[in-house]
C-alpha positions in Angstrom: -26.4 -3.4 16.4 -28.2 -4.7 19.5 -29.4 -7.7 17.6 -26.0 -8.4 16.1 -24.5 -8.7 19.6 -27.4 -10.8 20.8 -27.0 -13.1 17.7 -23.3 -13.5 18.5 -24.1 -14.7 22.0 -24.1 -18.3 20.9 -20.8 -19.6 22.4 -19.2 -19.1 25.7 -16.7 -16.2 25.7 -17.8 -14.6 22.5 -19.8 -11.5 23.6 -17.6 -11.0 26.6 -14.5 -11.3 24.4 -16.0 -8.9 21.9 -16.8 -6.5 24.7 -13.1 -6.6 25.9 -12.0 -5.8 22.4 -14.5 -3.0 22.1 -13.5 -1.7 25.6 -9.9 -1.6 24.6 -10.4 0.3 21.4 -12.9 2.7 22.8 -10.6 3.4 25.7 -7.7 4.2 23.3 -9.9 6.2 20.9 -12.3 7.9 23.3 -11.9 11.1 25.2 -9.5 10.9 28.2 -12.2 11.0 30.9 -13.8 7.8 29.5 -11.0 5.8 31.0 -12.7 6.1 34.4 -15.6 4.0 33.1 -13.7 1.7 30.7 -10.9 0.4 33.0 -13.3 -1.0 35.7 -15.4 -2.4 32.9 -12.4 -4.1 31.4 -11.5 -5.7 34.8 -15.1 -6.8 35.3 -15.2 -8.4 31.8 -12.0 -10.3 32.4 -13.5 -11.8 35.6 -16.7 -12.6 33.8 -14.8 -14.2 30.9 -13.1 -16.7 33.2 -16.4 -17.8 34.6 -18.2 -17.7 31.2 -15.5 -19.9 29.5 -15.8 -22.4 32.3 -19.6 -22.5 31.9 -20.3 -21.2 35.4 -22.0 -17.9 34.3 -24.0 -16.9 31.2 -25.0 -13.5 29.9 -28.4 -14.4 28.5 -30.4 -12.0 26.5 -30.3 -9.3 29.3 -26.5 -9.4 29.5 -25.9 -9.4 25.8 -28.5 -6.6 25.2 -27.1 -4.7 28.2 -23.6 -4.8 26.9 -24.7 -4.0 23.4 -26.6 -1.0 24.6 -23.7 0.2 26.7 -21.3 0.0 23.7 -23.7 1.7 21.4 -24.1 4.6 23.8 -20.4 4.8 24.6 -19.6 4.7 20.9 -21.9 7.7 20.3 -20.4 9.5 23.3 -16.9 8.8 22.0 -17.8 10.0 18.6 -19.4 13.2 19.9 -16.7 14.0 22.5 -13.5 13.1 20.8 -13.0 16.3 18.7 -12.9 14.3 15.5 -10.5 11.6 16.7 -13.2 8.9 16.6 -14.5 8.7 13.1 -17.8 7.0 12.1 -16.0 4.6 9.7 -13.7 3.5 12.5 -16.7 2.6 14.6 -18.2 0.7 11.6 -14.9 -1.2 11.4 -15.0 -2.0 15.1 -18.4 -3.6 14.9 -18.1 -5.0 11.4 -18.0 -8.7 11.9 -21.1 -9.2 14.1 -22.9 -6.6 12.0 -22.1 -8.4 8.7 -23.0 -11.7 10.3 -26.4 -10.4 11.3 -27.2 -8.8 8.0 -26.2 -11.9 6.1 -28.3 -14.2 8.4 -31.3 -11.9 8.0 -31.0 -11.9 4.2 -30.4 -15.6 4.0 -33.4 -16.4 6.2 -35.7 -14.1 4.4 -34.7 -15.5 1.0 -35.4 -19.0 2.2 -38.8 -18.0 3.6 -37.9 -18.1 7.2 -38.2 -15.5 9.9 -35.1 -13.3 10.1 -35.2 -13.7 13.9 -35.3 -17.5 13.8 -32.4 -19.6 15.0 -30.0 -21.7 13.0 -26.4 -22.9 13.0 -25.1 -20.7 10.2 -23.6 -18.0 12.3 -19.9 -17.2 11.9 -19.1 -18.5 15.3 -20.8 -21.9 14.4 -18.5 -22.1 11.3 -15.5 -21.3 13.4 -16.6 -24.0 15.9 -16.9 -26.5 13.2 -13.5 -25.6 11.6 -11.3 -24.9 14.7 -13.2 -26.1 17.7 -13.8 -23.9 20.7 -12.0 -21.9 22.2 -9.7 -21.8 19.2 -12.6 -20.6 17.1 -13.2 -17.8 19.7 -9.5 -16.7 19.3 -9.9 -16.6 15.5 -13.2 -14.6 15.9 -11.6 -12.1 18.3 -8.5 -11.7 16.0 -10.8 -11.0 13.1 -12.6 -8.3 15.1 -9.3 -6.8 16.4 -7.1 -6.7 13.3 -9.1 -4.2 11.2 -9.4 -1.5 13.9 -5.7 -2.1 14.8 -4.7 -1.4 11.3 -7.0 1.7 11.3 -5.3 3.0 14.4 -1.9 2.9 12.5 -3.2 4.1 9.2 -6.6 5.9 9.7 -6.9 7.0 6.1 -7.3 3.4 4.9 -10.3 2.7 7.1 -12.9 2.9 4.3 -10.8 0.4 2.3 -10.4 -1.8 5.3 -14.2 -2.0 5.6 -14.5 -3.3 2.0 -11.5 -5.6 2.3 -12.6 -7.2 5.5 -16.2 -7.5 4.4 -14.9 -9.4 1.4 -12.7 -11.6 3.6 -15.8 -12.3 5.7 -17.8 -13.3 2.7 -15.0 -15.6 1.4 -14.8 -17.2 4.8 -18.5 -17.9 5.0 -18.6 -19.4 1.4 -15.6 -21.5 2.2 -16.9 -22.7 5.5 -20.2 -23.7 4.0 -18.4 -25.7 1.3 -16.3 -27.5 3.9 -19.4 -28.4 5.8 -21.2 -29.6 2.7 -18.2 -31.6 1.7 -18.0 -33.1 5.1 -21.7 -34.0 5.1 -21.4 -35.7 1.7 -18.5 -37.8 2.9 -20.4 -38.8 6.0 -23.5 -39.8 4.0 -21.5 -41.8 1.5 
């Protein structure tokens, strides 16, 4: 999980935007006392987002790993203290997109003989940047992260199915984005 968040930290606003989404859902789902920690965090993240989107402040590895560690710990706390209201599959759904992106990148890099920790421009946020520009790509990414857990809040019994459906949607998006990029590259070289 920590690596998936750090790998998502490739464009301004992304990790902070993800953190805002996660803060919202963990505030809604978590035990009532958790609000004392989550609301000030949400305010701080909103201020950071403004400066990050304008390029005036960056998280860096320390910031992205710090936020990732916080959300990992608060997720475990929420799961343990919520009297069964926070289910493990809901947490998987909440962190699904960056997690899938990391696993896919690791597998692709290993299959091509590269280090799984090496850099490239095949991340989901790079594809969104190419297709929609930024910050529109950021909005699409945050919607993709927010919609599945929103549906799970309304219909918790469908959460396992949502994981499968949204994993398939993610896969279709990546395949389609790669095709668009290849097609664009062929047109430019012709």
